[in-house]
C-alpha positions as CSV (number, residue, x, y, z in Angstrom):
1,M,0.0,0.0,0.0
2,G,2.8,2.4,0.9
3,D,4.6,1.7,-2.4
4,T,1.4,2.3,-4.3
5,T,0.8,5.6,-2.6
6,W,4.4,6.7,-3.3
7,Q,4.1,5.8,-7.0
8,L,0.8,7.7,-7.3
9,D,2.3,10.8,-5.6
10,F,5.3,10.7,-7.9
11,Q,3.1,10.4,-11.0
12,Q,0.9,13.2,-10.0
13,S,3.9,15.4,-9.1
14,L,5.6,14.6,-12.4
15,T,2.4,15.2,-14.4
16,A,2.0,18.6,-12.7
17,E,5.6,19.6,-13.4
18,M,5.4,18.6,-17.0
19,N,2.1,20.5,-17.5
20,A,3.6,23.6,-15.9
21,L,6.7,23.3,-18.1
22,C,4.4,23.1,-21.2
23,Q,2.3,26.1,-20.1
24,R,5.5,28.2,-19.7
25,A,6.6,27.2,-23.2
26,F,3.2,28.3,-24.6
27,E,3.8,31.8,-23.2
28,S,6.5,32.4,-25.9
29,L,5.1,30.2,-28.7
30,V,3.4,31.6,-31.7
31,I,1.7,30.3,-34.9
32,V,3.2,31.5,-38.1
33,H,0.5,31.3,-40.8
34,N,1.4,30.7,-44.4
35,G,-1.8,30.9,-46.4
36,R,-2.8,27.7,-48.1
37,H,0.5,26.1,-47.2
38,G,-0.6,25.8,-43.5
39,A,1.2,27.0,-40.5
40,G,4.4,26.6,-38.6
41,A,5.7,27.6,-35.2
42,G,7.7,30.5,-34.0
43,L,9.3,31.6,-30.7
44,I,9.4,35.0,-29.1
45,W,13.1,35.6,-28.9
46,S,13.5,39.1,-27.3
47,R,11.4,41.7,-25.6
48,D,11.5,44.0,-28.7
49,G,9.1,41.5,-30.4
50,S,11.6,39.5,-32.5
51,I,10.4,36.0,-33.4
52,V,12.6,33.2,-34.5
53,T,11.3,30.6,-36.9
54,N,12.4,28.6,-40.0
55,Y,13.2,30.1,-43.4
56,H,10.8,27.6,-45.1
57,V,7.9,28.6,-42.8
58,V,7.7,32.3,-43.8
59,R,6.9,34.3,-46.9
60,K,9.2,37.1,-48.2
61,S,7.4,40.2,-46.8
62,A,4.4,40.6,-44.5
63,Q,3.5,37.6,-42.4
64,R,0.5,36.8,-40.2
65,V,1.2,35.6,-36.7
66,S,-1.1,34.5,-33.9
67,T,-0.6,33.7,-30.3
68,M,-1.9,30.8,-28.3
69,D,-4.9,32.8,-27.1
70,G,-6.0,33.4,-30.7
71,S,-4.9,37.1,-31.1
72,E,-3.5,37.9,-34.5
73,Y,-0.7,40.3,-35.5
74,E,0.9,41.4,-38.7
75,A,4.6,40.6,-38.7
76,E,7.5,42.0,-40.7
77,V,10.1,39.6,-42.1
78,I,13.4,41.3,-41.2
79,A,15.9,38.5,-41.8
80,R,15.9,35.1,-43.7
81,E,18.6,32.6,-44.6
82,K,17.8,29.6,-46.7
83,K,21.0,27.7,-46.1
84,Q,20.6,27.7,-42.3
85,D,16.8,27.6,-42.5
86,L,16.3,30.5,-40.1
87,A,14.2,33.7,-40.2
88,V,13.4,36.5,-37.9
89,L,10.0,38.2,-37.8
90,K,9.0,41.3,-35.8
91,I,5.7,42.1,-34.1
92,E,4.5,44.5,-31.4
93,I,4.9,42.0,-28.6
94,P,1.8,41.5,-26.4
95,E,2.3,42.3,-22.7
96,H,1.4,38.8,-21.6
97,M,4.0,37.2,-23.7
98,V,7.6,36.8,-22.7
99,P,10.8,35.7,-24.4
100,A,11.7,32.0,-24.1
101,P,14.3,31.1,-21.5
102,L,17.4,29.8,-23.3
103,A,19.7,27.0,-22.2
104,D,23.5,26.7,-22.9
105,S,23.2,24.5,-25.9
106,Q,27.0,24.1,-26.1
107,Q,26.8,21.8,-23.1
108,L,24.3,19.3,-24.6
109,R,24.9,15.6,-24.3
110,V,23.6,12.5,-26.2
111,G,20.8,10.8,-24.3
112,Q,19.6,14.1,-22.8
113,F,15.8,14.6,-22.5
114,A,14.2,16.7,-25.2
115,L,10.7,18.0,-25.6
116,A,9.5,19.3,-29.0
117,V,6.7,21.9,-29.0
118,G,4.8,23.1,-32.1
119,H,1.7,22.6,-34.2
120,P,2.1,19.3,-36.1
121,W,-0.6,18.8,-38.7
122,G,-2.4,21.8,-37.4
123,Q,-2.7,20.6,-33.8
124,I,-2.0,23.8,-32.0
125,G,0.4,23.5,-29.0
126,S,1.2,19.8,-29.3
127,V,4.1,18.3,-27.4
128,S,6.3,15.2,-28.1
129,A,9.1,13.8,-26.0
130,G,12.3,12.0,-26.7
131,I,16.1,12.2,-26.3
132,I,19.0,13.7,-28.1
133,T,20.2,10.9,-30.3
134,S,23.3,12.6,-31.7
135,L,25.1,16.0,-32.1
136,A,26.0,16.6,-35.7
137,K,27.6,19.3,-37.8
138,M,26.8,21.0,-41.1
139,S,29.0,23.1,-43.4
140,L,27.8,26.6,-44.5
141,R,29.1,28.7,-47.3
142,W,29.2,32.0,-45.3
143,R,31.6,30.8,-42.6
144,R,34.6,28.5,-42.1
145,G,34.1,25.2,-40.5
146,A,30.6,23.8,-39.7
147,V,27.7,24.6,-37.4
148,D,26.3,22.4,-34.8
149,L,23.0,20.5,-35.2
150,I,20.9,18.5,-32.7
151,R,19.3,15.2,-33.8
152,T,16.4,13.9,-31.7
153,D,13.8,11.2,-31.7
154,A,11.1,13.4,-30.3
155,G,8.3,13.0,-32.9
156,L,8.2,15.8,-35.5
157,A,5.8,16.5,-38.3
158,P,4.8,19.4,-40.6
159,G,3.9,22.3,-38.2
160,N,6.7,21.6,-35.7
161,S,9.0,23.7,-37.9
162,G,10.2,26.8,-36.1
163,G,9.1,25.6,-32.7
164,P,11.3,25.1,-29.7
165,L,13.1,22.0,-28.5
166,L,13.2,22.1,-24.7
167,D,15.3,20.5,-22.0
168,A,14.0,19.0,-18.8
169,W,14.0,22.4,-17.1
170,G,11.8,23.9,-19.9
171,E,14.7,26.0,-21.4
172,V,15.1,26.1,-25.1
173,I,18.0,24.1,-26.5
174,G,17.1,24.4,-30.2
175,I,14.7,25.4,-32.9
176,N,13.1,22.4,-34.7
177,T,13.8,22.5,-38.4
178,M,13.1,19.3,-40.3
179,I,12.6,15.5,-40.4
180,M,15.5,13.4,-41.6
181,G,13.5,10.2,-42.1
182,G,11.2,8.2,-39.9
183,D,11.0,9.9,-36.5
184,Q,14.5,11.4,-36.7
185,G,14.3,15.2,-36.4
186,V,16.8,18.0,-36.5
187,A,17.0,21.1,-34.4
188,I,19.3,24.1,-34.6
189,P,21.0,24.8,-31.2
190,V,20.2,28.1,-29.6
191,H,23.8,29.3,-29.6
192,V,23.7,29.0,-33.4
193,V,20.4,30.8,-33.6
194,D,21.7,33.5,-31.4
195,E,24.7,34.0,-33.7
196,F,22.3,34.2,-36.7
197,V,20.1,36.8,-35.0
198,T,23.1,38.9,-33.9
199,R,24.6,38.7,-37.3
200,K,21.4,39.6,-39.1
201,I,19.8,42.3,-37.0
202,G,22.4,43.3,-34.4
203,Q,22.3,43.0,-30.7
204,N,20.1,46.1,-30.4
205,G,17.6,45.0,-33.1
206,T,19.2,47.2,-35.8
207,L,18.5,45.8,-39.2
208,K,21.5,44.8,-41.3
209,K,21.5,44.0,-45.0
210,Y,21.0,40.3,-45.9
């Protein structure tokens, strides 16, 4: 009886913690609409209203974005890069939304817990769990060497693109970008995303040519 009570308490506590983690993630999650092509996800990156998402999710100019409470906003596309599959949008940030907390993605380890948040197949605010299966690299033309990538078995589908990959503390470790076959997904580590945002729009949100 005592063991059963302990197990029940543990399950209830774990469920409550996971639910709270997801609710915090939704505070910085947006839906990036793309007309007849459906919708992807995006992440409030900074308090000036910058949103990070994937290049393949956005159109070239104006973009419609909505928050989890259904409010809609016109967003400006201020940076895009096809090779790295990243883009930055800009909206007037609602007061109730906050930038996502970021982890140190240079300290990731294979086997680490990972939680993917997004809108797969139009299911708004869906969550899937898995682990980091490998830490890979990809060469880019604009820089020497290669950039880091995260591979995960957290289930991804169309609509997860641009959404966050979280660690066990609910901090963002990457931006989900694509499926590599089967359930194998790829995310861009947040330190790579931060480098992209800084290079494209500057630390103070000043637009640079791209």
